[in-house]
N, C-alpha and C positions, 0 to 999 in steps of 0.2 A: 657768565653765571647761568647755570641750568635752570630750566623752568621750575623743576621741583624745589630746588634750593631757594629760588626767588619766592615761591609760595610760602615756604617755611619762614623766610625773613620778613616778608611783607604780606601776611595772609589776607588782609582786608583791602589790598589794592586790586585784587581780582574779585570783581563783583560776582555774586552767585549766578546772575543771569547769563554769564559767559561760560558757565560750566559745560553745558550741553555742546556748545561750539567746540570746546577743547576736546571733548570725548569724540565728537564727530570727525575732527581733524585727524586724530590718531587712527581712527577706523579707515578713513579715506586714504591714508598713507600706507595702509596695509599692515598696521601694527595693533591688532585687537588686544594682545596681551598688555601693551602699553596703555590702551584705553581703560582697561580694568585697573591698572596701577594708578592712572590719573584720577580715576573716580575715588579710590581709596584716599589719595592725597587731598583732593578737594573736600572730602567728607570730614577729614580729621583736622585740616589746617585752615579752612575758610568757612565763611557763613553760607556755603553752598547748600541749597535746599532742593533735592531732586524731585522731579515731577514725572508724569507718565512717559514723557519723551526721553527722559534720562534712562529709565528702565528699558525702554524699547531699544535704545542704543547699546546698553550693556548686554542685553540678550543677543543682539546681533554679534557683539564681540565674543560672547560665550560660544555662539554657534560657529564662528569662524575659527576659533582656536580650540574648539571641542572641549571646553572646560565645563564639565557637568557639575563639579563641586561649587564653582562660582555661581552657576545658574540656580542651584538649590539654595544657596545663601540669599540670592536675589528673590527667590520664591518666598522665603521667610519674611523678608522686608515687605514684599508686596502684600502679604497676608496682614501684617501689622498695620500698614498704612491704608488698607482697604482698596487697593488698586488691582486686585487679582482678577476682577471681572471686566477690566478694561479691554476693549476690542483691539487695541493696538499692542497690548502686552501679552495676553493669553495665547494667541496663535503661535508666536515664536517660541515661547516657553514650552508649549505643547509639542511642537515639532522637535525641539531639543530632546525632550524626554523620549519621544518615539525613536529618534535617531540612536539613542543610547539604550534602547530596549527596556526603558523604565515605563512599561505600559500601565501599571497600576496608578502611578502618579499622573500619567497622561490622561487616564480615564476620569479622574476627579476633575481635571480641567475641562475635559470634553463635556461632562454633564452641564457645567456652567455655560459653555459655549452654545449649547442647544437653545438657551434662552434668547439669543440674538442672531443665530445663524442656522439656516437650513441647508447650507452647502454640504453635499455628501463627501467632499474632499477629506475633511478631518475625520469623519466616520470611517472612510475607507482606510485611512492610515491606522486607525484603531483596529480595524478588522485584520489588517495585514500583521500588525504587531502581535495580536493574540494568536492568529493562525500560524505564524512563524514558529511559535513554541508549542503548537498542537492543542491550544486551549479553545476547542471548538465551542464549548458551552458559554464561555465568556464572550467570544466573538458573536455568538448568536444573540446574546443579551443586548449587545451594542446594535446589532443589525435590526432587531425588533424596535429599538428606541429611535432609530434614525428616521427623521421626518420625511426625508427624500432619499430614495435609493436609485443610483444610476447603474449602468451595466457593469461597471467595475465592482460595485457592491455585490451584485448577484454572482458574478463570476468568481469573486474572492471566496464567497461562502460555498459555492459548488465545489471549487477546487480544494478548499480546506476540508470539506466533508469527505471528499475522496481520499485525500492524504491521511485523514484520521480513520479511514476504513468504515466511515458511517455512510455506506453506499446507498441505502434506502433514503436517508436524509438528503443526499446529493440529488437523487432523482426527484424527491418531493420539492426541493428548492427550485430545480429546473422547471418543473410543472408550474410552480407559482410565478416564475419569471415569465413564462409564456403567457400566463393569464394576466400579468400586470400590464400588458400592452407593449412592453419593450421587445425589440427583436433580438433574439440571441445571435451572437457572432461566432466566429471560428473557435475562439477560446471556450465559449459556453458549450458548444457541441463536442469539442474534443474531450472536455472534462467529463461531461455526462456519459459519453460513449465509453470512457474509461471505467466509470462506475458500473455501467451495464455489463462490460466485459468481465470485471472482477466478480460481480454478483451472479453472473450467468442469467441476467434478466433479458432474455431474448425478445419477449413480446414488447417490452418497453424500448429496447434497442431498435426494433423494427419501426416502432412509432416515431422515434427520433430521426431515423433515416428518412422516413416519408416526409417528416416536417422539413428536413433539409431540402428535399426535392421540391416541395411546395413553395418554399421561400426562395428557391433558386440560388442557394448558397454556392458560391464559387469554390470548387474543390482545390485543395493544395495538398502537399505531401503529408502535412500533419493530420488533416481530416481523413485522407485516404488511408493512412496507416491506422488511425483510430477505428475506422469502419471495418477494415480487414481484420484487425485484432478482435473487435467486438464479435463479429460473426463467427470467427474461429473459436473463440473462448465460449461462445454460446452454443456450440455444437454444430453449427452450419458451415463446415469447412468448404462445402460446395459453393455456397453463396460468396464466401470470402474469396475463393478462387475466381469466381465469375467477375467480381468487382476488380480484382487484381489484373485480370486479363483485359479489362476495358479501359483502365485509367492510364495516365502518364506515369511511367516508372523511372523517372530521371533522378530520384533521390534514394539513397541506400536505405532509409528508414522504412520505405514501402516494401522493399525486398525483405528486410529483417522481420517485419510483421508477418509476411506470408510464410517465410521459412520457419519462424517460431510457431505459427499456427499449424503447419504441416507436422512439425516435430511433436507438438502436444497431442496430435492425433495418431502418432506412431507411423506416419507415412514416410519412412526413411528413404525409399527409392525415389519418391517424388522430390524430397529435399535435395538429393544428389543431383537430379536432373535440373532443378531450379538453380542450384548453385553454378552449374556449368553454363546455364543460360545467362546468369548474372555476369559471369566473366566474359561471355561472348559479346555482351552489350557494353563492355569496357567500363563497367562500374567497379569501384574499388571496395571490397568488403572491409568492415571495421571489426572492432572487438565484439560488438553485439552479434554480428553475423556469425562469428565463430562459436559464441556461446550457444546459439540456436543450432548450429551444425552438430556440435558435440552432444547437445541434448538429444537430438534426433538419433545419434549413434547409440546413446545410452538406452533409449526406449526400444531400439530395434536390434540390439546385439551386434552392431557393426563395429567390432573391435579394431580391425585393420584400418578401416576408414577413419576412426577416431584418432588413431596414431598419426595417420597421414595428414589430417586437418591440423592437428596440434603442431606437427613439424612445420607445415606450410605457413602457419601464422608468423613465425619468426623468419624463416628462410626466404619466403616470397613477399611478405607484406610488412615485415619489420614491426610486428605487433608483439609487445611484451605480454606473455601470459599473466593474467591476474587470477585471483583466488576463484572467480567464477569458472574460468576455463579449466583450472586444475580440478575443481569440484566436479565438473561434467565428465572429465576423463576418468577420475576416480570412480564415479558412479557407473560409467560404462564398464570398467574392469570388474567392479564389485558385482554388478548384475550378471555378468558373464561367468561368475564363479572364480575369477582370477584374484582371489583375496590377497595372496602373498604379494603379487605384483602391485596391487592397489595400495597395500600398506607400505611397500618400498617407495612408491611414488610419493605418498603423503610425507614420508620421513625425509625425502630428498627435495621437496619443493623449495623454490626460491622465495616464497612468501609464507607467512604463518598460516597454517590451516585453520579455517574457522569451524564453528560447530556444525555447519551444514555438511562439510566434508566428512567429519568424524561420524556424523549421523548416517550418511550414505554407507559407510563401511560397517557400522553397527547393524544397520538394517539387513545388509547382505550376510552378516554373521548369523542373524536369526534365520534367514532363509536357508542357508547352507549348514546350519547347526554347528558353527565354529565357536564353541564356548570359550576357549582360551583366548582367541583373538578378540572376541567380544569383551572380555574382561580387560584386556590390554587397551582396547579402544576407549572404553568408558573412563579409564584412568587418565587418558590424555585430554579428555574434554574438560575445559575450564568451568563450564556451567552446564547443569543438567536440567532439561525440561521434563515434564511429566512423560512425554513420549519416549524419552531415552530410558527412563526407568521401566516403562512398559516393554520396550524392546529387549532389555536385559532380562527382565522377568520371563518373557516369552522364551528366550534362549535357554534359561534354566529349566522352565517347565517342560519344554519339548524334549529335554534330556532327562526328564523325571527327577530333577533335583528340586523337589518341592520346598525344602527348607531354605535353600538359597533364594528361590523365587519369592518366598514369603519375606525373607530378610530384606530384599530389594524394596518391597512395598513398605516395610517398616521404616527404612531409611528415608523414603519419600515423605512419609507422614511426619517423621521427626523434623525434616527440613521444611515442613509446611508447604510443600509443592503440590498444588492442586492438579488433579488429572484433567487433561483437556477433554472436554465433552464432545463426542461425535455428534454432528448436526447435519442432517440431510434435508433438502427442500426441493419442491416441484412447483412449477408455474402452471396453474390451471384456472380457467375462468377469469383471467385478469387479476388473480391474487396469488400470492406466494404462500405455500403451506409448508411449515417447518416441522421436523420430527427429531426427537432424541431417542436414544436406545430405551426401550421399555415405556415409551411415552404414552400416556393415556389422557392427555389434556385436549386432544382434538375433538370437536363436536361429533365427528363420525367414528369415534374410537371403536365402538362395538362392531360396526360393519367392517372396519379396517382389519380388526383382528380375526374376524370370521373369514375374510378373503385370504389373509396371510396364512392361517391354518390350512385352508383348502389348497393354497399354492404349495405349501411345504409337503403335504400328503402326495400331491401329484408329482412333485420333484423327486420324492423318494421312490415312487414307482418307476421313474425314469433312470434311477441309479444314483441319485444324490445321497451322499453320506456326510453328515455334519463333521467338520474338522475340529473335534472336541479338544484336541491337544493345544489349540490356540487359547483356551481358557486357562488362565494362569493359576487359579486356585485349586487346591486339592479337594475337590468335591465330587459328588456322584456323577455318573455319566448322564443321567437324566437332567440334573441341574446344569451341567455344561451345555447340553443341547438346547435347553430352554434359554440360557444366556445368549447363545448365538442366534436363536430364532428371532429375537426382538431387536436386532440391530437397526439403526435409524434408516439405512438405505433400503432394507427390506420393507419397513413400514411405508416408506415413500413410494415404493413400487406397488405395494398392495393398494395404497390410496389411489394411485394412477389407474390401476386396473378397475377399481371400484367406480371411478368417475369418467372413464373414457370407454369408447366402443372398441370392438374387436378390430385388430389391424392397425390401430393408432400407435404411432411411435411414442415411446415413453422416454422422457428426459429427466434425469435426476442429478442433482449437484450435491457434493459433500465437502465439508471443510477439512477432513482428514483423508488419508489414503485408504482406499477400500481394502478390507481384510480378505485373506485367501478364501475363507468360507463363503463370504458374500459373493466373491468373484465366481466361484464354482456354482453357487446357487443361481446366479443370474444367467449364466450360460445355459443351464438346464431350463429355467423358466422361459427364456426367449424361444427355446425349442417347443416347450409345452404349449405356449400361448400363440406360437407363430407370429411373434411381434418383435420389433427392434427395440432394444433398451440401450439408451446412451447414458453412460455414467461419467460425470466429470468429477474427479476427485482432486486432491491437492496437487497431485503430480502430473496427471495426464487424462486423456479421454479413453474410455473403453466403449466399443460398439459391440453389443451382444446381439447375435443374429444366428438362428438355426443351430443353437448349441455351441457356437464358437464365439471367440472374442477377437477383436481387431488387433489386440496386443500379442496374439498367438501365445498366450500364457507367459510372455516375457515382459514382466512388469515389476 
């Protein structure tokens, strides 16, 4: 006779004090599901009275068989009998919720656990649960309430802030970590260096580098790659190169960081030389290497080299091209004016083209005034951002098709797609100063605009003529020129001129791609002021010096 049928026939022969032993036996035999069934039988056919040990065993069974529904039922029972705050029961239920991404339920248990535990382990699980889904604000609320924070807690918040693009917050948290007395580790440094790289926060990045040196942090390929990437993205490709030449280069990620840095600065010939050096040291390039190589080709007009690298990926290294590789090759062809070839490549790709690829083609249609292909391109795009509407509107306005241009803006408004605001910023005096187009919120606004008007007058004397065809609205020439004058990057340059002495290098960052008018303006201003202006936009770096740009007008 089976145990279950025995229970049904003689229910009171099994005393309730043996119930936990029965449940434990099923667990130890590796049958968690049977343990849950035994519990149900005991509850319905005996005088078994569960206690906190019973629920602890049941939650172990739920965890082993990953039965969240049963765990939630047990949670209800625990609430009814007043055992939810028991130290033997709450942690396993908490971990089960975390394992199944039920972080809100886990959070309620976490608050009660704080009454008897200061161990950061459970808080760290909560942080990871919220950060995994990008809920930085909820994670930060947990972080503030944690009575004890260990290095895992701090590292989780720094990395989470970087992933959520809250770069200033990541740097602030790192500063607080240093002040807390804990010593940052490799993960702390690599995360904050990534934040500095993406934000263009060179001054803070240099401080982090010095701190690493003071603490005697042992360098590995992760930290080396992060340092090279940070200096390259903060405009100091010379320092990035210096670090690269001094360190061990036995990991492909270090080479990839250096090649990507050179590519973003438009140093195509240096990229080619470095790739040959990589092969001579018998390192094997990976997919990331070829994305960087093809990006360098797109920035420097190296069409033949791009085709060569794309072919060698499969023939020499058996790397299957992914959407990023196709995107870089399409961008190379598009920038070179080979729009028909670029379009044929997009239509013959082995992977589905993403919005980035279509956007590269659309941008080239604007540059080369290919209205028909621009219309075809935007029809292929599954979703349209505000920038796509701007590009198509520019294509129409450059062809004096004002009605079509206006219709594009109407469609954008109807679909409630907000225009991406251009934002430029400079680091001066230990602070970051941000500017929007036509911005008058800065304390030094009056002086900034005086300097800007003076710069524009001097630029016109040197031959600068505003590219008013870039203004998409059918308004007067004066209004168009005024619209161009107050672009965010021009305000940032004017502020830098106001606050720095003659000869000082100016470094400006922008969240979007620099427009053609600002590009021409900065070339002339660098000549007028005899100063170097470095512009980091969303795509690449531009170094303006003596009236010329490092991109050689190929951008």
